[in-house]
N, C-alpha and C positions, 0 to 999 in steps of 0.2 A: 400281131398278137401282143407284142410288148407294149405298144402304144395303148392298147385297150386295157392291159393290166395296170399300166401307170395311171390311166384315168380312174379305174376302179379303186386303186390304192389311194389316190387323192380324195376320192369321194368318201371312202371309209374313214380316212383321217379327219376330214373336215365337216362331216355332216352325219346326223342320225338318219337322214332320209336319203339313202344312197342313190336310188333311182332318180329322184328329183334333182339331186346334185348333178348327176351325169347328164340329164336332159339339158341342163343349163350350161355346163362347162366342158362338154366333150364335142369333138368334131364329128363323132358318129351319132347315129340316131338310136335312141333307147326306148323300149316299150316295156313297162312293168305289167305283171299279170298277163303275159302273152299267152293267148289261147293256143294249145298244141294238140288237143284231141277233143272230139265231141261224140256223144253216144250215137250209135249207128241205127239201131233197130228197136222198135217198141217192146219186143219181148225181153229186152235187156233191163227194162225198168220194172223193178219188183215192188217199189213203194207206191201205194195207192194214191197218196197225197201228191207225190211228185208227178205221177202219170196224169192226174187231174189238172195240175198246173200246165203241163205240156200240151194237153188237149185243148186248153183254153186259148192257147196261142197257135193252134194248128201246127204243132212242131213236126208231126209225122205226116207223110203223104198217105194215100189210100192203100198202098201196099205195106205200110208200117215202117217206112224208112225216113230218116232225117234228110234234109237237103244238104248240098255240098258248099253253098256259098252263103256267108253271113256278113252283114254290115257291122261296123264297130258298135253301133247302138244295140244291135241284137245280141252281140257278144256280151256287152256290159249288162244287159238285162238278165241273161242266163247266169252270169257270174254272181250277180247280187241276189237273184231270186230263186234260181234252181241250180245251185252250184254242183250238185251231185252228177249232173249230166255233161260236165265240161271239165277238162284238165287244163291248168294254166301253169306256165313256168314263171319263176320269180321275176326274170327279166330276159329280154333278148336284145342283142346288139345288132343293128342293121346297117348296111352300107348307105341306104337312103331312107328317108322317112316313109313310114307305111301310110298310104293314102287309099288303097283299094280295099275291096272286101277280102275277108279271110276265106281261103279255099281249103276244104278237107275232103279226103278221099279214103275209102276203104280198099284194102287189097283183095279181100274175098267178100262175097255178098253178105254173109252173116257174121262178119267180124263184130266184136264188141264196140270198137271205136273207129270212127273216121279220124284220119291223122292229118295234121297241118301239112300243107304243100309249100314249097319254095320254088315255084316255076320261074321266077325272075332272078334266082341266085342272089337274093338280097340278104340272106342270113349270114352273119359272121361268127357270133359267139353266143352260146347259151349260158346264162348265169343262174345258179340255184343257190339258195340260202338255207342255212340250218343254225339252230340255236340250242345249246345244251346247258344244264345246270350241274351242280355238284353230284347229283344222284346218277348222272349218266356215266355208264361204264364204257371202257374202250370198245368192248364187243358191240355194245348198242350203237355207239357212234359210227363204227365201221359198217355195221349192218344198215344204218340209215343212209350212209353215203352210197353203198352198193345198190340199195333199192332205188335211189334217185338215178344213178347212172344206168342201171338195168332198164328201168322204165323208159328213160329217154332214148336209150339205144334201140328201142322197139319202133322209133319214129325215124324213118330214113332221112328226112330233112334235117333232123337234129344230130343224128349219128355222124353226119358228114362234116360237121362244123366243130369249132373249138368249144371247150367246156371249162367253165370256171365255177369253183365251189367256194362260197363265202361262208365261214363258220365262226360263230361266236361262242365262247365257253369260258369258264373260270380259269384264271391264269395258272392255277395249280393243276389243271387237267392236262396231261401230256399226250399229244396225238402225233408227235413227230414221226413215229414209226409208221403210222397210217399214211401220213402225207408223203413220206419218202417211198413207201411201197407203191402207191398209185400214181404219184406225180413227180417222183425223183427229186430234183432240186427246184422244181417249179413251184415254189411257195414262198410267200412273204407274210409278215405279220404286222399288226398295229396294236399296241398296248393301250387299254382304256381303263385306268384304275385297277380294279381287281378282276377285270375281264381282259381277254385277248381275242383278237379277230384275225383269223388266218385267211389268206386268199391263195387258193391253189388252182392250178390250171393244166390242161392238156391241149396240145395244138389241134387235136382231132378226137372227139369222143370215142369214135369206133376203135381208136388205137390204144385206149387205156385198157391195160390187161387186168381182167377180173378173174383169171383162172385160179389164183391162190389167195388165201385169206392171211391177214396178219394175226387175227385171233382165231382160235379154234371154233369153227361154225357149230 
């Protein structure tokens, strides 16, 4: 985990395109906009235009369910043309380069989402990114972080691996209490003029305690 954090810290310090820097300068494999969930059932699509676009590419089978395997080209098409039917993480760190199709499975037949699978135990760390301005309150920042973690904890393959939160905000905005509450001493920062970028991490997403709030909910 420490090697991964060092790589991320180096990327944040030296480039505005963190993922691209990591791809070129890390011994691990990195994939930006990693697909983590895909819509499961036709009844979950309420927007008429979205449904028409999906029907044009025969997205659902005769029973109204999406398939479980997607090529990289298919994923890119959905991300760029029908983004509401797919969830993507900012970045995923992998042990080895991803060369196969993406596999998604639902837990129950009528689940809203099919969730990404890690059958080869290739996932190492999930990385998410947030950016805030002067108008963002401490309560809003904490809520955003909690929503990110809660959503990803619902995906077993991500719940079981490390979690990194990269957050950029005005240098005058203090979030040390939030970082220490959820990540203890596991956070570093990079100053960039009037902005500051924190990198905070947990060794396992499932172990990050979300029972209590820093701010009153």
